[in-house]
C-alpha positions in Angstrom: -26.4 -105.3 11.4 -27.9 -102.4 9.4 -24.7 -101.6 7.4 -25.1 -104.8 5.6 -28.5 -103.8 4.2 -28.1 -102.7 0.7 -31.6 -101.5 0.1 -31.0 -97.7 0.7 -27.4 -97.5 0.0 -27.2 -99.2 -3.3 -29.7 -96.8 -4.8 -27.7 -93.8 -3.5 -24.5 -95.3 -4.9 -26.1 -96.0 -8.2 -27.6 -92.7 -8.6 -24.5 -90.9 -7.7 -22.3 -92.7 -10.2 -25.1 -92.2 -12.9 -25.0 -88.4 -12.1 -21.2 -88.5 -12.4 -21.0 -90.3 -15.7 -23.9 -88.4 -17.4 -23.5 -84.8 -16.0 -20.0 -84.2 -14.5 -17.9 -86.4 -16.6 -18.6 -84.7 -20.0 -18.2 -81.2 -18.5 -14.9 -82.0 -16.9 -13.6 -83.7 -20.1 -14.4 -80.7 -22.3 -12.3 -78.4 -20.1 -9.6 -76.7 -22.2 -6.7 -75.3 -20.2 -5.9 -71.5 -20.7 -2.1 -72.0 -21.0 -0.8 -74.1 -24.0 1.7 -76.8 -22.8 5.2 -76.4 -24.0 7.8 -79.1 -24.5 10.6 -78.9 -21.9 14.1 -78.2 -23.2 16.2 -81.4 -23.6 19.3 -79.9 -21.9 21.9 -82.5 -20.6 22.7 -81.6 -17.0 26.0 -82.3 -15.6 25.5 -84.4 -12.3 28.2 -84.7 -9.8 28.2 -87.7 -7.7 27.7 -87.1 -4.0 30.8 -87.6 -1.9 30.0 -89.4 1.3 32.5 -88.8 4.0 32.5 -92.4 5.2 33.3 -94.0 2.0 
């Protein structure tokens, strides 16, 4: 069964994860969003219970 042979696929997997860890991950983590995040207003909302017709 050729899918159990790790020789070609393990090197591809290892090189892909190393490329992600060394090249892509620092670029992604240094990204700064253009819009500043603001806190949501802490308004208390009045919730009404749903009136079910069969109760």
